[in-house]
C-alpha positions as CSV (number, residue, x, y, z in Angstrom):
1,M,0.0,0.0,0.0
2,S,1.1,3.6,-0.8
3,I,-0.6,6.8,0.3
4,E,-0.3,9.7,-2.1
5,I,-0.6,13.1,-0.5
6,I,-1.3,16.2,-2.7
7,R,-1.3,19.6,-1.0
8,Y,-3.0,22.4,-2.8
9,N,-3.3,26.1,-2.2
10,I,-6.2,27.1,-4.4
11,A,-6.6,30.6,-5.8
12,A,-9.3,32.6,-4.2
13,G,-12.7,32.1,-5.9
14,Q,-11.7,28.8,-7.4
15,E,-12.4,26.6,-4.4
16,A,-15.9,25.4,-5.5
17,A,-14.6,24.6,-9.0
18,F,-11.7,22.7,-7.5
19,E,-14.0,20.6,-5.3
20,A,-16.4,20.0,-8.2
21,A,-13.5,18.9,-10.5
22,Y,-12.3,16.3,-7.9
23,G,-16.0,15.3,-7.3
24,E,-16.2,14.5,-11.0
25,A,-12.7,13.0,-11.2
26,S,-13.5,10.6,-8.3
27,R,-15.5,8.3,-10.6
28,Y,-12.2,7.5,-12.4
29,M,-10.5,6.7,-9.1
30,D,-13.6,4.5,-8.2
31,A,-13.2,2.6,-11.5
32,S,-9.4,2.1,-11.0
33,P,-8.4,-1.4,-9.7
34,F,-5.3,0.3,-8.2
35,C,-7.2,2.9,-6.0
36,R,-8.2,1.6,-2.5
37,S,-9.6,4.8,-1.1
38,Y,-9.4,8.6,-1.2
39,E,-10.6,11.7,0.5
40,L,-10.3,15.5,-0.2
41,L,-9.8,17.6,3.0
42,R,-10.2,21.3,3.3
43,C,-8.3,23.3,5.9
44,E,-10.5,25.0,8.5
45,E,-8.0,27.8,9.3
46,E,-7.1,28.5,5.7
47,P,-10.0,27.5,3.4
48,S,-7.9,27.9,0.3
49,R,-5.8,24.9,1.3
50,F,-6.7,21.4,0.5
51,L,-5.2,18.0,1.0
52,M,-6.0,15.1,-1.3
53,R,-5.2,11.7,0.2
54,I,-5.3,8.7,-2.1
55,E,-4.5,5.2,-1.0
56,W,-3.1,3.1,-3.9
57,T,-2.3,-0.6,-3.9
58,S,1.3,0.4,-4.4
59,T,3.3,3.4,-5.9
60,A,4.2,1.2,-8.9
61,D,0.5,0.5,-9.5
62,H,-0.3,4.2,-9.3
63,L,2.5,5.3,-11.6
64,G,2.5,2.3,-14.0
65,G,-1.1,1.2,-13.7
66,F,-3.5,4.1,-13.1
67,R,-1.4,6.7,-14.9
68,R,-1.2,4.4,-17.9
69,G,-4.7,3.1,-17.7
70,P,-7.9,4.0,-19.4
71,E,-9.2,6.1,-16.5
72,F,-6.3,8.5,-16.4
73,P,-6.8,10.8,-19.4
74,A,-10.3,11.9,-18.3
75,F,-9.2,12.1,-14.7
76,L,-6.2,14.3,-15.7
77,A,-8.3,16.6,-17.9
78,L,-10.5,17.4,-14.8
79,V,-7.7,18.2,-12.3
80,R,-5.0,19.5,-14.5
81,P,-6.2,23.1,-14.3
82,F,-5.2,23.1,-10.6
83,F,-1.7,21.6,-11.1
84,A,0.0,25.0,-10.7
85,M,-1.5,25.3,-7.2
86,I,0.1,22.0,-6.0
87,E,2.5,22.5,-3.1
88,E,3.4,18.9,-2.6
89,M,2.7,15.6,-4.4
90,Q,4.5,12.6,-2.7
91,H,3.9,9.0,-1.9
92,Y,4.1,7.9,1.8
93,Q,4.2,4.5,3.6
94,P,2.3,3.9,6.8
95,T,4.4,3.5,10.0
96,S,3.6,1.5,13.1
97,V,2.3,4.6,14.8
98,A,-1.5,4.5,14.4
99,G,-4.5,4.1,16.6
100,I,-8.1,4.9,17.4
101,G,-8.9,7.6,19.9
102,A,-11.5,7.5,22.6
103,A,-14.1,9.8,21.0
104,P,-17.1,8.0,19.6
105,A,-17.2,7.5,15.8
106,A,-19.0,10.1,13.8
107,V,-22.5,9.2,12.6
108,P,-23.2,10.2,9.0
């Protein structure tokens, strides 16, 4: 497993378009056999900052599978307008430090 982190600083006034683009692009991640999960987070203190977290089966599967697969061109067309606003795009491996806090789980 590999976790891709993409940090964005979205230009003022483009936040809704950015969220909509990833909302549409999510269907291509849903269709990819290499994507395990994803979530787009928005900063509470600085609403122009977003973090996209994508869990891939592996970095090799992401780069050689998804990016060379049939879903990627349409995915890229939707999110490419925001590439200049990327501050970081890296792959991470989980460590042994993880847990569940004592607060009750959120109910949707």
